[in-house]
C-alpha positions, -999 to 999 in steps of 0.1 A, spaced: 657 -220 320 636 -248 337 622 -242 373 642 -264 396 632 -284 426 594 -289 429 575 -315 413 554 -305 383 520 -313 367 503 -307 334 466 -304 333 443 -300 303 411 -282 307 428 -267 337 413 -232 339 378 -241 352 358 -268 369 374 -300 378 407 -290 361 409 -258 381 401 -276 414 428 -301 408 452 -273 399 444 -255 431 450 -286 451 483 -294 434 495 -258 439 488 -262 476 510 -293 475 539 -273 460 536 -285 424 547 -264 395 518 -263 371 512 -261 333 475 -255 326 462 -259 290 429 -245 282 409 -232 252 397 -199 264 426 -174 268 408 -149 291 397 -175 316 431 -190 315 448 -158 323 425 -152 353 432 -187 366 470 -184 363 469 -149 379 449 -163 409 471 -193 414 503 -172 411 489 -147 437 490 -176 461 526 -182 454 523 -210 428 546 -214 398 522 -216 368 525 -217 330 493 -211 310 491 -225 275 461 -215 254 452 -244 230 427 -268 218 430 -303 230 415 -315 196 447 -303 178 478 -324 179 500 -293 173 486 -275 204 492 -306 224 528 -307 212 532 -271 221 519 -276 256 542 -305 263 573 -286 248 565 -254 269 560 -275 300 594 -292 295 611 -259 289 596 -244 321 598 -272 345 621 -299 331 601 -327 346 566 -342 348 553 -360 378 515 -358 373 496 -357 340 458 -349 343 438 -355 310 408 -334 320 397 -316 289 364 -329 277 334 -319 256 298 -332 259 274 -324 231 241 -340 239 217 -353 213 203 -384 198 224 -406 175 203 -395 146 208 -358 154 246 -360 162 265 -346 132 298 -362 122 316 -329 131 303 -332 167 311 -369 169 347 -363 157 351 -334 182 341 -356 211 363 -384 200 392 -360 195 390 -341 229 376 -368 252 398 -397 240 424 -390 212 439 -361 232 445 -384 263 463 -410 242 484 -384 224 494 -367 256 503 -400 273 525 -409 244 542 -375 242 548 -373 280 558 -410 287 595 -402 288 592 -375 314 567 -396 334 590 -427 333 619 -405 345 599 -393 375 587 -428 382 622 -440 383 632 -412 405 606 -414 432 586 -446 426 553 -431 416 544 -407 387 508 -404 381 484 -401 351 448 -392 359 423 -395 331 390 -378 339 362 -400 327 326 -398 338 298 -418 353 283 -417 318 311 -440 308 297 -465 333 260 -458 330 252 -443 295 220 -425 290 199 -418 259 211 -387 242 247 -391 252 258 -420 229 291 -402 216 300 -387 250 293 -419 269 313 -440 244 343 -418 246 343 -417 284 339 -455 286 368 -459 261 389 -436 283 386 -461 312 397 -488 290 426 -467 277 436 -460 312 438 -497 321 458 -505 290 482 -475 295 488 -486 332 498 -520 319 525 -503 297 537 -477 321 535 -493 355 568 -512 351 585 -478 350 568 -465 382 539 -447 365 504 -453 376 473 -446 355 440 -441 372 405 -433 356 382 -409 376 345 -413 370 327 -384 386 290 -380 387 271 -347 384 297 -320 393 291 -283 395 312 -272 364 307 -250 335 305 -280 313 275 -295 332 255 -262 332 231 -278 308 217 -300 337 218 -273 364 180 -269 364 170 -306 364 147 -312 392 163 -332 421 199 -327 409 223 -319 437 258 -316 421 289 -323 439 317 -295 440 347 -299 418 369 -299 450 355 -334 458 372 -347 426 404 -329 435 404 -346 468 404 -380 450 435 -370 431 451 -359 465 443 -394 478 461 -409 448 491 -389 456 491 -400 493 491 -437 485 524 -456 483 540 -468 450 528 -503 461 492 -493 459 475 -489 426 440 -476 423 426 -485 387 395 -464 389 376 -440 413 339 -435 409 324 -405 427 286 -406 429 263 -379 441 250 -387 476 214 -399 475 212 -400 437 204 -426 412 235 -443 397 218 -446 364 210 -409 361 239 -390 374 266 -387 348 291 -358 344 
């Protein structure tokens, strides 16, 4: 039996960092939530915390690199909520190293999680998103890219390339879906205090923004009218160097 009434969102990488911050924000806005994440223990803790605040939350343990896990997340979301108003493609992996050092396995993993999963999920959820767009004039897809996609750095070739491609994918997807009331925005955050950015936590001079700042950008997108489209939002660390502040 599908939950009735509230709007609903599906978030990949939803149990920690940026994904969790967006989930907390959407829960506060009354959205039903499906969170897909790779680590079951962390996912259960996140779901329990959100439910304790009164949110309706479904946790789906799965790997965004696997199409069958993406299929399962969409099917379980549809069964639980029966609708989809917001899709957040947040799952990502950054494996740093030179081009010479990067294995094909690590290259393929970043392509699969950072880029391929977003296209697959947009394809599989398009009917639900179009239905929501027709109903209230503005369904939303948020693809979480990175400042690395705009300002690539040495040692991040695969990661930067996938994040740049995600911006291009977002623009193309908006062109296809916008006629049905579905907007697609790319978010490009700078250095953000998340588990995935722990490798840079001890870099001198780094001051990371909280994940809640990225969630506030999503809240802004929800607040704008269906007549306002925001193709991309870049969030830079205050006082930082744009060429050395990726996330």
